[in-house]
N, CA, C and O atoms as a GROMACS GRO file, in nm:
protein
  276
    1MET      N    1   0.081  -0.119   0.000
    1MET     CA    2   0.000   0.000   0.000
    1MET      C    3   0.086   0.126   0.000
    1MET      O    4   0.053   0.223  -0.068
    2ALA      N    5   0.196   0.126   0.074
    2ALA     CA    6   0.280   0.246   0.085
    2ALA      C    7   0.332   0.290  -0.052
    2ALA      O    8   0.339   0.409  -0.080
    3LYS      N    9   0.369   0.193  -0.136
    3LYS     CA   10   0.425   0.228  -0.265
    3LYS      C   11   0.321   0.295  -0.355
    3LYS      O   12   0.350   0.398  -0.417
    4VAL      N   13   0.202   0.238  -0.361
    4VAL     CA   14   0.096   0.297  -0.443
    4VAL      C   15   0.058   0.434  -0.390
    4VAL      O   16   0.047   0.530  -0.465
    5MET      N   17   0.037   0.442  -0.259
    5MET     CA   18  -0.004   0.568  -0.198
    5MET      C   19   0.103   0.675  -0.217
    5MET      O   20   0.071   0.788  -0.253
    6GLY      N   21   0.228   0.642  -0.193
    6GLY     CA   22   0.336   0.738  -0.210
    6GLY      C   23   0.346   0.787  -0.352
    6GLY      O   24   0.368   0.906  -0.376
    7ASN      N   25   0.329   0.697  -0.446
    7ASN     CA   26   0.333   0.734  -0.586
    7ASN      C   27   0.218   0.827  -0.622
    7ASN      O   28   0.238   0.925  -0.694
    8ARG      N   29   0.099   0.796  -0.573
    8ARG     CA   30  -0.018   0.879  -0.604
    8ARG      C   31  -0.003   1.019  -0.544
    8ARG      O   32  -0.039   1.118  -0.608
    9ILE      N   33   0.050   1.028  -0.423
    9ILE     CA   34   0.070   1.159  -0.362
    9ILE      C   35   0.163   1.242  -0.449
    9ILE      O   36   0.137   1.359  -0.476
   10GLN      N   37   0.271   1.181  -0.493
   10GLN     CA   38   0.369   1.252  -0.576
   10GLN      C   39   0.308   1.292  -0.711
   10GLN      O   40   0.330   1.403  -0.759
   11VAL      N   41   0.232   1.202  -0.772
   11VAL     CA   42   0.170   1.231  -0.901
   11VAL      C   43   0.072   1.347  -0.888
   11VAL      O   44   0.077   1.442  -0.966
   12TYR      N   45  -0.015   1.340  -0.788
   12TYR     CA   46  -0.111   1.449  -0.767
   12TYR      C   47  -0.039   1.580  -0.737
   12TYR      O   48  -0.077   1.684  -0.790
   13ARG      N   49   0.062   1.576  -0.653
   13ARG     CA   50   0.135   1.698  -0.617
   13ARG      C   51   0.194   1.763  -0.741
   13ARG      O   52   0.189   1.885  -0.755
   14LYS      N   53   0.251   1.682  -0.830
   14LYS     CA   54   0.310   1.736  -0.952
   14LYS      C   55   0.204   1.786  -1.048
   14LYS      O   56   0.225   1.886  -1.117
   15GLN      N   57   0.088   1.718  -1.054
   15GLN     CA   58  -0.021   1.766  -1.139
   15GLN      C   59  -0.070   1.902  -1.093
   15GLN      O   60  -0.109   1.987  -1.174
   16TYR      N   61  -0.069   1.923  -0.963
   16TYR     CA   62  -0.111   2.050  -0.906
   16TYR      C   63   0.004   2.151  -0.902
   16TYR      O   64  -0.012   2.263  -0.852
   17ASN      N   65   0.120   2.112  -0.954
   17ASN     CA   66   0.237   2.198  -0.960
   17ASN      C   67   0.273   2.253  -0.822
   17ASN      O   68   0.296   2.372  -0.804
   18MET      N   69   0.277   2.160  -0.725
   18MET     CA   70   0.305   2.198  -0.587
   18MET      C   71   0.442   2.148  -0.544
   18MET      O   72   0.486   2.040  -0.584
   19ARG      N   73   0.508   2.227  -0.465
   19ARG     CA   74   0.631   2.182  -0.401
   19ARG      C   75   0.593   2.102  -0.277
   19ARG      O   76   0.483   2.116  -0.224
   20GLN      N   77   0.686   2.020  -0.232
   20GLN     CA   78   0.660   1.942  -0.112
   20GLN      C   79   0.627   2.032   0.007
   20GLN      O   80   0.537   2.002   0.085
   21GLN      N   81   0.700   2.141   0.021
   21GLN     CA   82   0.678   2.231   0.135
   21GLN      C   83   0.538   2.290   0.132
   21GLN      O   84   0.474   2.303   0.236
   22THR      N   85   0.491   2.327   0.014
   22THR     CA   86   0.357   2.385   0.001
   22THR      C   87   0.250   2.286   0.044
   22THR      O   88   0.159   2.320   0.119
   23LEU      N   89   0.262   2.161  -0.005
   23LEU     CA   90   0.165   2.058   0.031
   23LEU      C   91   0.175   2.027   0.180
   23LEU      O   92   0.072   2.015   0.247
   24ALA      N   93   0.294   2.014   0.231
   24ALA     CA   94   0.312   1.984   0.373
   24ALA      C   95   0.248   2.093   0.458
   24ALA      O   96   0.183   2.062   0.559
   25ASP      N   97   0.265   2.218   0.420
   25ASP     CA   98   0.204   2.328   0.495
   25ASP      C   99   0.051   2.318   0.491
   25ASP      O  100  -0.014   2.340   0.593
   26GLN      N  101  -0.004   2.285   0.377
   26GLN     CA  102  -0.150   2.271   0.366
   26GLN      C  103  -0.203   2.156   0.450
   26GLN      O  104  -0.314   2.162   0.502
   27LEU      N  105  -0.122   2.051   0.463
   27LEU     CA  106  -0.163   1.934   0.539
   27LEU      C  107  -0.132   1.945   0.687
   27LEU      O  108  -0.182   1.867   0.768
   28GLY      N  109  -0.050   2.042   0.723
   28GLY     CA  110  -0.011   2.059   0.863
   28GLY      C  111   0.091   1.956   0.907
   28GLY      O  112   0.092   1.915   1.023
   29ILE      N  113   0.177   1.913   0.814
   29ILE     CA  114   0.281   1.816   0.847
   29ILE      C  115   0.417   1.872   0.807
   29ILE      O  116   0.425   1.974   0.737
   30ASN      N  117   0.521   1.806   0.850
   30ASN     CA  118   0.658   1.845   0.817
   30ASN      C  119   0.692   1.799   0.676
   30ASN      O  120   0.647   1.692   0.633
   31ARG      N  121   0.770   1.878   0.603
   31ARG     CA  122   0.808   1.842   0.467
   31ARG      C  123   0.885   1.710   0.462
   31ARG      O  124   0.869   1.633   0.368
   32THR      N  125   0.967   1.684   0.563
   32THR     CA  126   1.043   1.559   0.562
   32THR      C  127   0.951   1.439   0.580
   32THR      O  128   0.978   1.332   0.525
   33TYR      N  129   0.843   1.455   0.655
   33TYR     CA  130   0.745   1.346   0.670
   33TYR      C  131   0.675   1.322   0.536
   33TYR      O  132   0.652   1.206   0.499
   34LEU      N  133   0.640   1.428   0.465
   34LEU     CA  134   0.579   1.413   0.333
   34LEU      C  135   0.674   1.340   0.239
   34LEU      O  136   0.631   1.253   0.163
   35SER      N  137   0.800   1.374   0.244
   35SER     CA  138   0.900   1.305   0.162
   35SER      C  139   0.902   1.156   0.193
   35SER      O  140   0.912   1.073   0.102
   36LYS      N  141   0.893   1.122   0.321
   36LYS     CA  142   0.892   0.981   0.360
   36LYS      C  143   0.766   0.911   0.311
   36LYS      O  144   0.771   0.792   0.277
   37LEU      N  145   0.655   0.981   0.307
   37LEU     CA  146   0.533   0.923   0.250
   37LEU      C  147   0.552   0.894   0.102
   37LEU      O  148   0.516   0.786   0.053
   38GLU      N  149   0.607   0.991   0.030
   38GLU     CA  150   0.627   0.976  -0.114
   38GLU      C  151   0.731   0.870  -0.147
   38GLU      O  152   0.727   0.811  -0.256
   39ASN      N  153   0.823   0.845  -0.056
   39ASN     CA  154   0.929   0.747  -0.080
   39ASN      C  155   0.905   0.614  -0.011
   39ASN      O  156   0.998   0.536   0.012
   40TYR      N  157   0.778   0.588   0.022
   40TYR     CA  158   0.732   0.457   0.070
   40TYR      C  159   0.788   0.418   0.206
   40TYR      O  160   0.792   0.300   0.239
   41VAL      N  161   0.832   0.514   0.287
   41VAL     CA  162   0.886   0.483   0.419
   41VAL      C  163   0.773   0.471   0.520
   41VAL      O  164   0.777   0.386   0.609
   42HIS      N  165   0.671   0.556   0.507
   42HIS     CA  166   0.558   0.558   0.600
   42HIS      C  167   0.426   0.552   0.523
   42HIS      O  168   0.419   0.591   0.406
   43ASN      N  169   0.323   0.504   0.591
   43ASN     CA  170   0.186   0.511   0.540
   43ASN      C  171   0.116   0.627   0.609
   43ASN      O  172   0.137   0.649   0.729
   44PRO      N  173   0.034   0.702   0.537
   44PRO     CA  174  -0.038   0.811   0.602
   44PRO      C  175  -0.149   0.757   0.692
   44PRO      O  176  -0.203   0.649   0.668
   45SER      N  177  -0.181   0.832   0.795
   45SER     CA  178  -0.293   0.797   0.883
   45SER      C  179  -0.423   0.815   0.804
   45SER      O  180  -0.425   0.885   0.703
   46PRO      N  181  -0.531   0.755   0.850
   46PRO     CA  182  -0.660   0.776   0.782
   46PRO      C  183  -0.699   0.924   0.777
   46PRO      O  184  -0.754   0.969   0.676
   47GLU      N  185  -0.672   0.998   0.882
   47GLU     CA  186  -0.704   1.141   0.883
   47GLU      C  187  -0.624   1.217   0.778
   47GLU      O  188  -0.677   1.305   0.711
   48LEU      N  189  -0.497   1.182   0.763
   48LEU     CA  190  -0.413   1.247   0.663
   48LEU      C  191  -0.458   1.210   0.523
   48LEU      O  192  -0.454   1.293   0.432
   49MET      N  193  -0.501   1.087   0.503
   49MET     CA  194  -0.551   1.045   0.372
   49MET      C  195  -0.673   1.128   0.334
   49MET      O  196  -0.688   1.167   0.218
   50ILE      N  197  -0.760   1.155   0.429
   50ILE     CA  198  -0.879   1.237   0.402
   50ILE      C  199  -0.838   1.380   0.367
   50ILE      O  200  -0.894   1.439   0.274
   51ARG      N  201  -0.741   1.435   0.440
   51ARG     CA  202  -0.693   1.571   0.408
   51ARG      C  203  -0.629   1.576   0.270
   51ARG      O  204  -0.646   1.674   0.198
   52LEU      N  205  -0.554   1.471   0.234
   52LEU     CA  206  -0.495   1.466   0.099
   52LEU      C  207  -0.604   1.470  -0.008
   52LEU      O  208  -0.592   1.541  -0.107
   53CYS      N  209  -0.709   1.393   0.013
   53CYS     CA  210  -0.820   1.391  -0.083
   53CYS      C  211  -0.888   1.526  -0.092
   53CYS      O  212  -0.932   1.566  -0.200
   54GLU      N  213  -0.898   1.596   0.018
   54GLU     CA  214  -0.957   1.730   0.015
   54GLU      C  215  -0.870   1.826  -0.065
   54GLU      O  216  -0.921   1.903  -0.146
   55VAL      N  217  -0.739   1.820  -0.042
   55VAL     CA  218  -0.647   1.909  -0.114
   55VAL      C  219  -0.649   1.880  -0.264
   55VAL      O  220  -0.653   1.971  -0.346
   56PHE      N  221  -0.647   1.751  -0.299
   56PHE     CA  222  -0.640   1.712  -0.440
   56PHE      C  223  -0.777   1.693  -0.504
   56PHE      O  224  -0.786   1.658  -0.622
   57GLU      N  225  -0.884   1.718  -0.427
   57GLU     CA  226  -1.019   1.708  -0.479
   57GLU      C  227  -1.043   1.574  -0.548
   57GLU      O  228  -1.089   1.569  -0.662
   58CYS      N  229  -1.012   1.466  -0.477
   58CYS     CA  230  -1.029   1.332  -0.531
   58CYS      C  231  -1.097   1.243  -0.428
   58CYS      O  232  -1.109   1.279  -0.311
   59ASP      N  233  -1.141   1.128  -0.473
   59ASP     CA  234  -1.200   1.029  -0.384
   59ASP      C  235  -1.089   0.948  -0.319
   59ASP      O  236  -0.979   0.936  -0.374
   60LEU      N  237  -1.119   0.893  -0.204
   60LEU     CA  238  -1.022   0.810  -0.134
   60LEU      C  239  -0.975   0.694  -0.221
   60LEU      O  240  -0.857   0.659  -0.219
   61GLY      N  241  -1.064   0.635  -0.296
   61GLY     CA  242  -1.028   0.525  -0.385
   61GLY      C  243  -0.926   0.564  -0.490
   61GLY      O  244  -0.846   0.481  -0.534
   62ASP      N  245  -0.929   0.690  -0.531
   62ASP     CA  246  -0.832   0.738  -0.631
   62ASP      C  247  -0.689   0.730  -0.579
   62ASP      O  248  -0.595   0.715  -0.658
   63MET      N  249  -0.672   0.739  -0.448
   63MET     CA  250  -0.538   0.735  -0.391
   63MET      C  251  -0.477   0.595  -0.398
   63MET      O  252  -0.356   0.579  -0.382
   64PHE      N  253  -0.562   0.496  -0.423
   64PHE     CA  254  -0.514   0.358  -0.431
   64PHE      C  255  -0.512   0.304  -0.573
   64PHE      O  256  -0.483   0.186  -0.594
   65THR      N  257  -0.542   0.389  -0.669
   65THR     CA  258  -0.549   0.347  -0.808
   65THR      C  259  -0.411   0.356  -0.872
   65THR      O  260  -0.341   0.456  -0.860
   66VAL      N  261  -0.373   0.250  -0.940
   66VAL     CA  262  -0.246   0.246  -1.010
   66VAL      C  263  -0.274   0.286  -1.155
   66VAL      O  264  -0.359   0.226  -1.221
   67GLU      N  265  -0.203   0.386  -1.203
   67GLU     CA  266  -0.219   0.427  -1.343
   67GLU      C  267  -0.133   0.339  -1.432
   67GLU      O  268  -0.016   0.313  -1.402
   68HIS      N  269  -0.192   0.294  -1.541
   68HIS     CA  270  -0.117   0.213  -1.637
   68HIS      C  271  -0.082   0.301  -1.757
   68HIS      O  272  -0.163   0.380  -1.804
   69LYS      N  273   0.040   0.284  -1.802
   69LYS     CA  274   0.087   0.365  -1.917
   69LYS      C  275   0.061   0.292  -2.046
   69LYS      O  276   0.093   0.342  -2.153
   0.00000   0.00000   0.00000
């Protein structure tokens, strides 16, 4: 789960043209923690997952979707 979630966070962040610091500030977390989420070190809490969906205007299920090229 961490790999898919981390990848989706990074993809959405780049689609929104956001820096890690900007997203971390919006989420109320440290930039280094966000980096660890994106690099599959940690899984976000359920509350953080909901905040991510609010920022990216997506459904929770979208955070678990793997895009195929």
